[in-house]
C-alpha positions as CSV (number, residue, x, y, z in Angstrom):
1,M,-56.8,-103.7,-19.7
2,P,-53.5,-105.7,-19.4
3,C,-53.7,-105.4,-15.6
4,G,-56.8,-106.7,-15.5
5,A,-58.8,-103.3,-14.9
6,V,-62.3,-102.5,-16.7
7,L,-63.8,-99.7,-17.7
8,N,-66.6,-99.2,-17.6
9,N,-67.3,-98.0,-21.1
10,R,-64.9,-96.3,-24.0
11,I,-64.8,-93.1,-22.9
12,A,-62.6,-90.9,-20.9
13,K,-62.2,-87.5,-19.9
14,A,-58.6,-86.6,-20.9
15,A,-56.5,-84.7,-18.3
16,M,-57.3,-80.9,-18.5
17,T,-54.9,-78.6,-16.2
18,E,-57.4,-77.4,-13.4
19,G,-55.8,-74.5,-11.4
20,L,-57.8,-75.0,-8.6
21,A,-55.6,-76.8,-6.0
22,D,-54.7,-74.3,-2.5
23,T,-51.4,-72.6,-2.5
24,L,-49.4,-75.8,-0.5
25,G,-50.8,-77.9,-3.4
26,R,-53.2,-79.9,-1.7
27,P,-57.3,-80.5,-3.6
28,T,-59.2,-78.2,-2.6
29,P,-63.8,-78.6,-2.0
30,E,-63.8,-76.9,-5.9
31,L,-61.6,-79.8,-7.7
32,Q,-64.3,-82.2,-5.4
33,R,-67.3,-80.5,-7.0
34,L,-65.8,-80.4,-10.3
35,Y,-65.0,-84.2,-10.5
36,G,-67.8,-85.1,-8.8
37,I,-70.1,-83.5,-11.7
38,W,-67.8,-85.2,-14.3
39,S,-68.3,-88.3,-12.3
40,D,-72.3,-88.0,-12.5
41,G,-71.4,-87.5,-16.7
42,R,-70.4,-91.2,-16.5
43,A,-67.2,-91.5,-18.5
44,G,-65.6,-94.6,-17.7
45,L,-62.2,-93.1,-17.0
46,H,-61.5,-89.6,-16.2
47,I,-57.7,-88.6,-15.9
48,S,-56.7,-85.9,-13.6
49,G,-54.4,-82.6,-14.4
50,N,-51.0,-82.4,-14.1
51,I,-50.0,-83.6,-10.2
52,H,-46.4,-82.2,-10.3
53,I,-44.0,-84.4,-8.7
54,D,-41.9,-80.8,-7.7
55,A,-43.2,-77.4,-6.5
56,N,-40.5,-75.8,-8.4
57,H,-41.6,-76.8,-11.8
58,L,-45.7,-76.8,-11.8
59,E,-47.2,-75.8,-15.0
60,R,-49.5,-73.1,-13.9
61,P,-50.1,-71.8,-10.7
62,G,-52.9,-73.9,-9.0
63,N,-51.8,-77.4,-10.4
64,V,-51.7,-80.0,-7.2
65,F,-48.4,-81.1,-6.3
66,F,-46.3,-83.0,-4.0
67,D,-43.4,-81.1,-2.4
68,G,-41.8,-84.1,-0.1
69,Q,-43.2,-86.8,1.9
70,P,-47.4,-85.7,1.7
71,D,-48.9,-84.8,5.8
72,E,-52.4,-86.1,6.8
73,E,-54.0,-82.7,5.5
74,M,-52.8,-84.0,1.9
75,M,-53.7,-87.6,2.0
76,D,-57.4,-86.5,3.3
77,A,-57.4,-83.6,0.6
78,L,-56.6,-87.0,-1.4
79,Q,-59.4,-89.0,-0.4
80,A,-62.2,-86.6,-0.5
81,W,-61.4,-86.0,-4.1
82,T,-60.8,-89.3,-5.5
83,K,-64.2,-90.3,-3.3
84,A,-65.9,-87.3,-5.4
85,A,-64.5,-88.3,-8.6
86,T,-65.2,-92.2,-8.8
87,R,-68.9,-91.9,-7.3
88,N,-70.3,-93.5,-10.1
89,G,-68.1,-96.7,-9.9
90,N,-65.7,-94.7,-13.1
91,H,-62.3,-95.2,-13.0
92,F,-59.9,-92.0,-12.0
93,W,-56.2,-92.0,-12.5
94,A,-53.6,-89.3,-11.7
95,Q,-51.7,-87.7,-14.3
96,I,-48.1,-87.2,-12.9
97,S,-45.3,-85.2,-14.4
98,H,-42.8,-82.5,-14.2
99,A,-43.3,-79.2,-16.4
100,G,-39.2,-79.0,-17.6
101,R,-38.5,-75.9,-19.4
102,Q,-42.4,-75.4,-19.7
103,T,-42.3,-73.9,-16.0
104,M,-43.6,-70.2,-16.5
105,R,-40.8,-67.8,-15.5
106,A,-43.3,-66.5,-12.8
107,V,-43.2,-69.8,-11.2
108,N,-39.2,-70.4,-11.5
109,P,-37.0,-68.9,-14.0
110,H,-34.4,-71.0,-14.1
111,P,-36.5,-74.6,-13.9
112,K,-34.4,-77.7,-14.7
113,A,-34.3,-79.4,-18.2
114,P,-32.7,-82.1,-20.3
115,S,-30.1,-79.6,-21.7
116,A,-30.0,-76.2,-21.7
117,V,-32.7,-75.1,-24.6
118,K,-34.6,-72.5,-24.3
119,L,-38.1,-72.5,-25.1
120,G,-38.7,-70.9,-28.6
121,L,-41.5,-68.2,-27.7
122,P,-41.5,-64.5,-28.1
123,G,-43.0,-62.7,-24.5
124,G,-40.5,-63.5,-21.7
125,Q,-42.9,-66.2,-20.2
126,F,-40.0,-68.6,-19.8
127,G,-36.8,-68.6,-18.6
128,M,-33.5,-70.2,-19.2
129,P,-33.4,-73.7,-18.0
130,V,-30.4,-75.4,-16.2
131,A,-29.5,-78.5,-17.4
132,L,-30.1,-81.4,-14.5
133,T,-27.4,-83.7,-13.4
134,E,-26.9,-87.4,-13.1
135,D,-28.3,-87.3,-9.8
136,E,-31.1,-84.9,-10.0
137,I,-32.5,-87.2,-12.9
138,L,-32.1,-90.3,-10.5
139,N,-33.5,-88.5,-7.9
140,L,-36.2,-87.5,-10.5
141,I,-37.2,-90.4,-11.4
142,G,-37.6,-92.2,-7.7
143,R,-40.0,-88.6,-7.2
144,F,-42.4,-89.8,-10.0
145,G,-42.4,-93.0,-8.3
146,Q,-43.1,-91.8,-5.1
147,A,-45.7,-89.9,-6.1
148,A,-47.6,-93.1,-8.0
149,L,-47.4,-94.3,-5.1
150,H,-48.9,-91.4,-2.6
151,C,-51.8,-91.6,-5.8
152,K,-52.9,-94.6,-4.9
153,N,-52.9,-94.4,-1.5
154,G,-54.9,-91.4,-2.1
155,G,-57.5,-93.1,-3.7
156,F,-56.7,-92.8,-7.6
157,T,-57.5,-96.2,-9.1
158,G,-54.3,-95.9,-11.6
159,V,-51.8,-93.3,-12.5
160,Q,-50.7,-91.8,-16.2
161,I,-47.3,-90.9,-16.2
162,H,-46.9,-87.3,-18.9
163,A,-44.6,-87.8,-21.1
164,A,-46.3,-85.7,-23.8
165,H,-46.9,-82.2,-24.9
166,G,-43.2,-80.8,-24.2
167,Y,-43.0,-81.2,-20.3
168,L,-40.2,-82.4,-18.9
169,I,-40.1,-86.6,-20.1
170,S,-41.3,-85.5,-23.8
171,Q,-38.1,-82.9,-23.2
172,F,-35.9,-86.0,-22.9
173,L,-37.5,-87.5,-25.7
174,S,-36.8,-84.9,-28.0
175,P,-33.6,-84.4,-29.5
176,R,-34.4,-80.6,-30.0
177,S,-34.6,-80.0,-26.5
178,N,-32.2,-83.0,-25.7
179,Q,-28.3,-82.1,-26.5
180,R,-27.1,-84.4,-23.8
181,T,-24.1,-86.3,-24.7
182,D,-24.3,-88.8,-21.7
183,R,-26.7,-92.0,-21.7
184,W,-29.7,-89.5,-20.9
185,G,-28.9,-88.4,-24.3
186,G,-28.2,-88.7,-28.3
187,S,-29.4,-92.3,-29.8
188,L,-33.4,-93.2,-28.9
189,V,-32.7,-95.8,-26.3
190,N,-30.8,-92.9,-24.6
191,R,-33.4,-90.4,-25.0
192,A,-35.9,-92.9,-23.9
193,R,-34.2,-94.0,-20.8
194,F,-35.7,-91.4,-18.1
195,L,-39.0,-92.6,-19.5
196,M,-38.4,-96.1,-19.4
197,F,-36.9,-96.1,-15.9
198,T,-39.5,-94.3,-14.2
199,L,-42.1,-96.5,-16.1
200,N,-40.2,-99.4,-14.3
201,T,-39.6,-97.5,-10.4
202,V,-43.7,-96.8,-10.8
203,R,-44.4,-100.2,-11.6
204,T,-42.2,-101.5,-8.8
205,L,-44.1,-99.4,-6.1
206,V,-47.4,-100.0,-6.9
207,G,-47.7,-103.1,-8.3
208,P,-48.9,-105.6,-11.1
209,D,-52.7,-105.2,-10.7
210,F,-52.4,-101.3,-10.7
211,P,-53.1,-99.4,-14.0
212,I,-50.8,-97.5,-15.5
213,S,-50.9,-95.4,-18.6
214,V,-48.2,-93.5,-20.4
215,K,-49.4,-90.2,-22.8
216,L,-47.3,-89.9,-25.8
217,N,-46.7,-87.6,-28.6
218,S,-47.2,-89.2,-31.6
219,A,-44.7,-86.7,-33.0
220,D,-43.7,-83.4,-32.1
221,F,-44.3,-81.9,-35.8
222,Q,-41.0,-79.9,-35.0
223,R,-37.8,-80.2,-37.5
224,G,-35.5,-82.6,-36.0
225,G,-37.8,-83.3,-33.3
226,F,-39.3,-87.0,-31.8
227,A,-41.0,-87.9,-35.2
228,F,-43.6,-90.8,-35.3
229,E,-41.0,-93.2,-36.1
230,D,-39.3,-92.7,-32.7
231,S,-42.9,-92.5,-31.0
232,L,-43.7,-96.2,-32.3
233,Q,-40.5,-97.2,-31.6
234,V,-40.8,-95.7,-27.8
235,A,-44.6,-97.2,-27.7
236,R,-43.2,-101.2,-28.3
237,W,-40.6,-100.7,-25.1
238,L,-43.9,-99.1,-23.4
239,Q,-45.8,-102.4,-24.2
240,D,-42.8,-104.8,-23.6
241,A,-42.4,-103.2,-20.3
242,G,-45.7,-103.4,-18.9
243,V,-47.8,-100.4,-19.6
244,D,-51.2,-100.8,-19.5
245,L,-52.8,-97.9,-21.8
246,I,-50.9,-95.5,-24.3
247,E,-52.5,-92.1,-24.9
248,I,-52.1,-90.8,-28.2
249,S,-51.4,-86.8,-28.6
250,G,-49.1,-84.5,-29.7
251,G,-46.8,-81.0,-29.9
252,T,-45.6,-79.0,-27.7
253,Y,-46.3,-74.7,-26.3
254,E,-44.0,-74.3,-29.5
255,Q,-46.1,-76.3,-31.8
256,P,-49.0,-76.5,-30.1
257,K,-50.7,-79.3,-32.2
258,L,-52.8,-80.8,-29.1
259,L,-54.7,-77.2,-29.6
260,G,-55.6,-78.1,-32.8
261,V,-54.0,-74.6,-34.0
262,E,-50.7,-73.7,-35.9
263,G,-47.6,-73.4,-34.3
264,M,-44.7,-70.4,-34.9
265,E,-43.4,-72.8,-37.3
266,A,-44.1,-74.4,-40.5
267,E,-45.4,-77.8,-39.3
268,E,-42.5,-81.0,-39.8
269,A,-44.9,-83.7,-42.1
270,Q,-44.7,-86.9,-40.7
271,N,-45.1,-90.7,-42.5
272,V,-48.1,-91.4,-41.7
273,A,-51.2,-92.4,-44.3
274,D,-54.1,-89.8,-44.0
275,T,-57.6,-91.1,-43.9
276,T,-61.0,-88.7,-43.6
277,L,-61.4,-89.5,-40.0
278,A,-58.1,-87.2,-39.2
279,R,-60.1,-84.6,-40.3
280,E,-62.0,-84.4,-36.9
281,A,-59.7,-86.1,-34.4
282,Y,-56.1,-85.2,-35.0
283,F,-54.1,-87.7,-33.8
284,V,-56.2,-91.2,-35.0
285,D,-54.4,-91.6,-38.2
286,F,-51.0,-91.9,-35.8
287,A,-52.7,-94.5,-33.5
288,Q,-54.1,-96.1,-36.5
289,A,-50.9,-96.5,-37.8
290,M,-49.8,-97.7,-33.9
291,K,-52.5,-100.2,-33.6
292,A,-51.0,-102.2,-36.3
293,E,-48.1,-102.4,-34.5
294,L,-49.0,-103.1,-30.7
295,T,-51.7,-105.0,-29.1
296,I,-52.2,-103.0,-25.3
297,P,-55.0,-100.6,-25.7
298,L,-54.4,-97.2,-27.4
299,M,-57.0,-93.9,-26.3
300,V,-56.8,-90.9,-28.8
301,T,-57.9,-87.7,-27.7
302,G,-58.2,-84.4,-29.8
303,G,-60.7,-82.9,-31.6
304,F,-63.5,-85.6,-31.3
305,R,-67.3,-83.9,-31.8
306,S,-68.8,-86.2,-33.3
307,A,-70.5,-90.0,-32.4
308,S,-70.2,-91.2,-35.9
309,A,-66.6,-90.5,-35.6
310,M,-65.6,-91.6,-32.6
311,E,-67.4,-95.1,-33.4
312,Q,-65.6,-95.3,-36.8
313,A,-62.3,-94.8,-34.8
314,L,-63.4,-97.9,-32.2
315,R,-64.6,-100.1,-35.6
316,N,-61.7,-99.5,-36.9
317,G,-59.3,-100.2,-34.7
318,A,-57.6,-96.8,-34.1
319,A,-58.9,-96.4,-31.2
320,D,-59.9,-98.6,-27.8
321,V,-60.9,-95.3,-25.6
322,I,-62.2,-91.9,-26.9
323,G,-60.9,-89.1,-25.0
324,L,-63.1,-86.0,-24.6
325,A,-61.4,-82.7,-23.0
326,R,-63.1,-79.2,-24.2
327,P,-66.7,-80.4,-24.6
328,L,-67.0,-81.8,-20.8
329,C,-66.0,-78.1,-19.6
330,V,-69.5,-76.9,-21.7
331,M,-71.2,-80.3,-21.7
332,P,-69.9,-82.3,-18.3
333,E,-72.8,-84.8,-19.6
334,A,-71.5,-85.0,-22.8
335,P,-70.7,-89.2,-21.9
336,K,-73.9,-89.9,-20.5
337,R,-75.7,-87.9,-23.9
338,L,-73.2,-89.8,-26.2
339,L,-74.1,-93.2,-24.6
340,G,-77.8,-92.3,-25.1
341,G,-77.5,-91.3,-28.6
342,M,-76.8,-88.0,-29.3
343,A,-75.0,-87.2,-32.4
344,M,-72.9,-83.9,-32.1
345,L,-71.1,-82.4,-29.1
346,P,-70.6,-78.9,-28.7
347,R,-67.9,-76.8,-30.9
348,V,-67.8,-73.9,-28.5
349,E,-64.5,-72.5,-29.6
350,N,-66.0,-71.7,-33.3
351,Q,-68.5,-69.1,-31.9
352,L,-65.7,-67.5,-29.7
353,K,-64.6,-64.0,-31.2
354,L,-61.2,-64.1,-30.2
355,L,-59.2,-61.1,-31.5
356,P,-60.8,-57.3,-32.7
357,E,-60.3,-56.3,-36.0
358,W,-57.3,-54.4,-35.9
359,L,-55.2,-57.8,-34.8
360,S,-57.1,-59.7,-38.1
361,S,-54.0,-58.6,-40.0
362,L,-51.4,-59.7,-38.2
363,R,-52.3,-63.7,-37.7
364,K,-50.1,-64.3,-40.0
365,L,-47.0,-63.1,-38.2
366,K,-44.8,-65.4,-35.4
367,M,-45.5,-63.2,-32.5
368,V,-49.7,-63.7,-33.9
369,R,-49.9,-67.2,-34.9
370,G,-51.0,-69.7,-32.3
371,I,-52.5,-67.1,-30.1
372,E,-56.2,-67.6,-30.4
373,G,-56.0,-71.7,-29.6
374,F,-54.0,-69.7,-26.0
375,A,-57.1,-67.4,-25.8
376,I,-59.7,-70.2,-26.2
377,Q,-57.1,-72.1,-23.7
378,Y,-57.9,-69.5,-20.9
379,W,-61.7,-69.5,-21.6
380,F,-61.7,-73.1,-21.3
381,Y,-59.5,-72.5,-17.9
382,S,-62.4,-70.4,-16.8
383,Q,-65.3,-72.5,-17.5
384,I,-63.3,-75.2,-15.1
385,Y,-63.2,-72.5,-12.4
386,A,-67.1,-71.9,-13.0
387,L,-67.7,-75.6,-12.3
388,G,-65.6,-76.1,-9.9
389,R,-66.6,-72.8,-7.5
390,T,-70.8,-73.0,-8.7
391,G,-71.4,-76.3,-10.4
392,R,-72.3,-73.8,-13.7
393,V,-70.6,-72.9,-16.5
394,Q,-70.1,-69.2,-17.7
395,S,-71.1,-69.5,-21.8
396,D,-71.9,-65.9,-22.1
397,L,-68.1,-65.2,-21.0
398,T,-66.0,-63.4,-23.3
399,V,-62.8,-64.5,-24.3
400,F,-61.1,-61.2,-22.5
401,A,-62.8,-61.4,-19.8
402,A,-61.7,-65.2,-18.7
403,L,-57.8,-64.2,-19.8
404,R,-58.1,-61.0,-17.3
405,E,-59.8,-63.3,-14.6
406,V,-57.0,-66.5,-15.2
407,E,-54.3,-63.6,-15.1
408,S,-55.7,-62.3,-12.1
409,Y,-56.1,-65.2,-10.1
410,Q,-52.7,-66.8,-10.7
411,K,-51.1,-63.8,-9.7
412,S,-52.7,-64.0,-6.8
413,W,-52.4,-67.9,-6.1
414,L,-48.3,-66.8,-6.5
415,K,-48.4,-64.0,-4.0
416,V,-49.6,-66.7,-1.4
417,H,-47.3,-69.0,-2.3
418,R,-44.3,-67.1,-2.6
419,A,-45.2,-65.7,0.8
420,E,-45.6,-69.4,2.4
421,K,-42.5,-70.9,0.9
422,A,-40.8,-68.1,2.6
């Protein structure tokens, strides 16, 4: 890495939301067990799920979060977590985040966002956001910096600023969700100001030798959204500002390209050359186009299953680090197996029967499009729960049983969390 950090190998466990924090936002023994198992899998880099800088803007119940200055119990919990997660000499980076308008209504019915633009999804799961004031924006930038410092003090070996997938920083970058007319909106320079100020604040607080990564959308894949040309320019600015690694991803809740499924609207085409490798890895073409313009390391996550595709991406310069996520929920030792010669990781999602037959005819409707992708997501949530609680996966779990388990757990977590806040 530009800062001098060295990874043991080029495989990374990409961030996945865990939902295993206690109701005060502290890491639990379940998180220690989960990441200890993943560390035994021998990826060179592990990135945590969302660690939120604001308890009122969680991506989902069960996120780790900071609510002001962490107390001794919080710091002890962080250190126990990071000790387990690095027990095989791998890096463990904290993904720091703020959900913005993608905060579930059950967590906050009126979350803060760049502009009062509601998430375009049916079902009423997300409320009308409230536009941030100038003072609130500056406060949040400072909180990102403080969160990074707390994570460093808690034993993390690096941080990742989450600027993708439609969360708060991604919302600032997109002209669809950022309709401000002040210095935080309008031109790309203005829309990227929140991210660049955040990066500079984090770097000032953690120092020059501590790895900082940014997770960046290659595009939102939405009409009038954050396009590839915007992403490439932001990546250049990040490189000039001293970031150590950019992870290339894409999509939002409205257009869940990150899940490999269709969104509720037609996908906006991007001006990037297609390759056969992109049939397996969703964002590899974008990374390859960026690599022609950048010198810093790039990580590509999304869709990789065959060792041959991973090797090709590394060989042709599309990626410096290969990010894996879902395969590690069912095969935590996948990195060790790949390094030992395994040719293909499991594609569990292809084996799942997601919807009953009577819903099949409705799949073309906007309200149903993409439901399979999110249903699968809940199945993987349950596998993470199982690994954290018992150390074993539940491969025979049905999708609907997983939906019930996750919904029940999240409701219970929220009930206790609200009582403690009151």
